[in-house]
C-alpha positions, -999 to 999 in steps of 0.1 A, spaced: -84 240 239 -76 203 236 -43 203 253 -37 178 281 -10 180 307 6 146 314 32 135 339 53 106 349 43 93 383 56 72 412 36 43 426 42 28 461 39 -10 459 24 -33 486 59 -39 500 65 -1 503 89 0 473 86 29 449 82 22 412 82 49 385 57 48 357 68 39 322 42 62 306 29 96 314 -7 101 324 -32 129 333 -35 140 369 -70 126 370 -56 92 361 -27 94 385 -49 104 414 -54 73 435 -27 52 419 4 73 425 21 107 430 28 128 400 63 140 392 55 176 385 88 183 368 80 158 341 50 177 329 46 180 291 16 192 270 1 168 244 -30 170 222 -62 152 235 -58 127 206 -26 115 221 -43 103 254 -62 71 255 -96 66 273 -78 56 305 -58 88 306 -24 75 295 -3 89 267 -3 67 236 31 57 221 54 84 235 91 77 239 113 94 265 115 130 255 146 137 276 167 118 251 169 135 217 167 103 198 152 104 163 121 87 176 117 112 204 121 142 179 96 127 156 71 121 185 75 158 194 70 169 159 38 149 156 25 162 189 31 198 179 14 193 146 -16 176 162 -19 206 187 -16 231 157 -43 212 138 -66 213 169 -61 251 170 -69 254 133 -100 232 136 -113 252 166 -107 285 148 -127 272 118 -156 263 141 -159 299 152 -183 320 132 -176 355 119 -198 368 147 -175 353 173 -147 373 189 -121 382 164 -95 381 191 -102 344 198 -98 336 161 -66 356 160 -52 339 191 -60 304 178 -43 313 145 -13 327 162 -9 296 185 -12 274 155 16 292 137 39 292 169 33 254 173 41 248 136 72 269 139 83 248 169 76 216 149 97 231 120 126 237 144 124 201 155 124 189 119 156 209 113 171 195 144 161 160 133 176 166 98 208 179 113 210 148 135 204 126 105 231 142 85 255 139 114 246 102 120 250 93 83 279 116 75 279 144 51 262 136 18 282 135 -14 284 169 -32 262 155 -60 236 142 -36 237 174 -15 231 194 -47 201 173 -57 186 175 -22 188 213 -22 174 216 -58 206 232 -71 216 204 -95 194 200 -125 178 166 -130 199 145 -155 168 135 -174 158 172 -183 
């Protein structure tokens, strides 16, 4: 699997003051520079971690801002894609259970991403107010196109 566990961490400065990291990193990266905050653990795809072990471009996932939801959706999709890619690399002679497990994990990750998409869409609708009945009908595909 290509999942990476990443954490925020606390550094102790030269004057003894604690400083919290602005980005999450792998345990290997944190070792020697600080103390991981285990309760901040999240799982990301290996493509979301730079060569130094830090997460690339994540926002604070505790806030459910539009950017944070979009970041979570992208991460889930990357992880699902990694499962699909790994499954496709297995030959017919390989364990059918492994192929099935990878396929199931991919579907679960995509379902989670879809749930976040719905949450994001609901938040957008709430932020912008309810669309007009004509616009809502067009969005749902219930109103025929005027040019038809």
